N, C-alpha and C positions, 0 to 999 in steps of 0.2 A: 561839795563834801569836804569836811575838815580833814586836812592831811595828817598823816602819822608823822610825828617829829622824831627824827633819828639823829643821834650824835655819834659821829665816827671820830675816834681819838687815836692818833698815831699815824702810821703809814707815811712818814716823811723822814728824810735823813740828809745830812750834808757830807760831802766827800772832800777831803783835803789831799792834794797830790803834789809831789815834788818832781819836776821835770829836769832831767840832766841832759845837756847837749854839749859834749866835750868838756871844756873847762868851765862852762857856765851852767847855772841852774836857776830855776824860778819856780814859784809855787802857784797853785790855783785851787779855788774852792768851788764846788758845784753843789747846788741844792736840788733835791729830787722830791717829787710828789708821787707816791706809789699808788694812790687810790683813784687815780683819774679814770680808769676803766669803770669803776663802780659809780663814780660821780656821773659819768656819761649815761650809765645804765638806768639811773634814777631820774634823769631829766623827764619832764612831762609825765610824771608818775604820781600815784597817791601819796608819795613820801616826800617830806621836806627834810633834806639832808643838811646838817651842819658839820662841816669838815674842819676839825681842829688838829692841825699838824703837831707832831711830837714836840717841837721846840716851843709851841704856845701852851702846851698842856700843863707844864709845871706851875704856871701862874694862872692860866685861863680856865682850867677845869674847876667847876664849882666847889666851894668850900662849905656849902650848906645844903641841906635837904631841899630847900626851896629852889635852889638853882637846878637841881636834878629833876624836880617835879615837872618841869616844862617839857621833858622828853618822854617819849613812849618806849624807845629802844636806845640802848647804848652798845656800840661796837668798840671793843678794845683790840687794836690790830698793830702788832709789831711795836709795842711800847712797853718798856720795862717798868716794873713796879716802882723803882727808885724815882722815876719822873714825878709820880704822884705823892710819894712819901717824903721827898726832899725838895719842896719848893724853896724859893729864895729866903723866905722868912725863917725856915729851919736851917738850911744849908749855910747861909751867909750871916744870919743875925742871931741864931740860937733861940728863936722864939717858938713856943708851941702853937700848933694849928690843928684844926680837926683832921682826923685820919680819914682821908677820902676813900680809902679802900673799904672802911667800915660803912661809909655813906653809900657806896655802890652796892654792897651786900644788903643793906637795910632797904635801899630803894627798890632792889629786886624783890625782896620779900613782901613789899607792899604792892607789888603788881607790875613792876617794870620788866622789860624784856632785855636780857643781858646776853651778849655773845662775845667770845674771844676767838679771834681769827689767827691762824698760824703765821709764823715768821721767826726771824732770828732773835727777836726780843718779845716773843709770846710764850705763854706757858713757862717752862723753865729756860728755854732758849740756848743760844750758843754759849758753850763753857758754863752753863748754868746761871748766866748773868741776868736773865730776865726776872728771876726771883719771885715768881708768882706762887711758888709752893708754900703751903701753910700760911697763906694770907687770907684775910676776910673775903677777898674776891674769889679765891679758890673754893671757899665754903659755899658760894652761890653757884659755881659752875657744875655741870653734870659730870666732870672728870676731875681727877687729881693729877698734879704735875709730878714728874720724876724729880729726884734730888740731884740730878746731874744733867749734863748736856743731853738734850732730848731730840736732836735733829735726826731725821731720816732722809738722807740724801739719795735720790734716785736719778742719776744723770741720764740714764737711758729711758726714763719716763715710765709712768704707770697709768692705768685707767681704773677708776673706782669701780668696786663691785657693790651693788646695792643689796640690802637685805630684802627678803621677800615682802615684808610689810611696807617697804618704802614706796611701792607703786601706789598705795592708797593714801599716803601721807600728803598733806597739803603742800609741803615744800617741793614735792616732785610732780605736782600736777602740771601737765602740758609740756614737760621737758622731753626733748628728743633724746633717744638712747642709741648707742652708748654715749657716756660722757667723754669729753676729750681728755687728752693727756695732761697729767700733772708731773712735777719734777721733784717734789719733796713734801715733807710734813713734819709735825712735831709728834713725838710719841707721848701718849697719855695713858692713864688708867681709868677705866670707866667705873663710875660709882654705882652701887646697887640701886636698882630702880630706874636708871637712865636707859634710854633707847638708842641703840646704834643703828643708824639708817644706811650708812655707807662705810666701807672699809678699803684699805689698800688690798691688792690681791694677795692670795696666800703666798705666792712666790716672793713677795716683799714683806712677809711677816703677818699679813692680815690685820695690821694695826687700825684702830678707829680713825675714820676721816670726818664723819659727821655724827655728832651725838647730841641728843636733845634730853631735856629734863625739866624739873621744876624746883624752885626755891621759894617756899612760902606761897604767896599768891602769884608769883612771877614765873615766867618761862625763861629757860636758859639754854644755851646752845654752844657747842664747841665745833668749829670747823678748823681742822688741824693743818690744812694747807693754806696758801696765801690767797689774797684777793687782788694783790697788785702784780705788776709785771715781772718781778724778779724771781718768783717761784712759779709763775704762770706762763707757760709758753704761749706764743701768739695764737695757736689754734684754740686755746681755751678762752682767751680774751675775745676772739672773733666768733666764737661758737654762738649759734643762733639762740641757744637756750641760756646764755650768760645772764642777760637782763631778767629773764623769767625766774631763774634760780634765785637771784638775790631779792627780787621783789616778793617772791613766795616766802623766802626765809624771813624777811622783815615783817611781812604780814602775819606769819605764824608767831613770831616773837611778840608782836603787838597784840595778839589774841584776836585778829580780825577774822579768823576762821571759826571762832566760837559761836 
């Protein structure tokens, strides 16, 4: 069977630290890959995952529709809009290049499956610096971004509440309930016609967690919490339904349930 081709963009970061020990100090840099739980969940599955870390995306993300056409699903996760808007050609040399946010929007309209996953540089992000609001990508998503810092921090954790129609939706088929604990999300505004399948509990504002929709011929999805370990406590990563949730989600985005 031909595998569904998925491009995951983002979910990596580097940390620079300065260590002080009395009179002396030294620096260190650590590189982190945040999507390793998802990579593991898709091994030996019907999905062929290409993982493009954030530092590679500025130059490595396709600049032409032909480059996107090879993928069935694109996941944008914890990657600010500037990474795709300001490649080296623009930032360093002042040369025009195709607007890749428009390419993503148009690729979705032609039948691609687009999802944005929560994080500090997803949706509008920390201090509003992810900057996806009023971009062509936002046009394709089933939600709108806020104009300011959209983080919902829940240090004591929350368990998602499913909409009544979620039980019959392909994304939730075969998933054990209740879902495990999450620690945070991005606040978004649901567009008219989009379907909210899961929310934060009312005690945490009832904000959307999983929203599905359409853009042209394509399917779109917003999952406002993280897929990596920094917003996902270990119980979620180790949950027996973790792999099923993401395989179902990618299958739905690719239209495999049609």
